[in-house]
Phi, psi and omega in degrees: 000318180297321178296320179297314179297316180297319181291327177292321179299323180287334181279336181274120180253149174293157180299127177244147180288136177272344182269143180243164177294330175298320177298312182297315179301315180296317181297322187257002182305318182291351181273344186305312179301318178296316184291336180260006177080013182254007185234018178094186185277343182233144178292148179289160180305324179296325178296310181297325176297322177293322178295318178297316179298318178298315178301315182289336180277327184267084184258320180275167177299318179298319178297314182296318178294319178295315179298318179301313180296323178293321177298316179298316180297317179295318180297325180287337180276339185256119181278148175084018178289129178278119183299323180293318178295320180296314182289334180271353185305309180302316180295320179297332179265005181056043180231135175254117177247160187273008176212148181284155172275097187201148177271354184251002183282143176278106185289345182281350182284000000 
């Protein structure tokens, strides 16, 4: 019985995010000009398609936390991101996501 319990414990893995930072970077790449003020007042259609893809990819809590951390990492690598443009991105794309596009948000919440 003890061997059975031990083997089951090894087979159960904690929830891992299926989404990667490469996925997030790819999804939001077209948004960079809008986020840095070099692409006009509205995000391009490719950007909004990426936001929708990101929303649809981040379904579990682990996915959402991973995506949030990836967004923060990407935002810290790109200079000149306008915080207002970043926070308004989901609304501009008519998408509701469960975490803000921000480098200052606590992703663990």
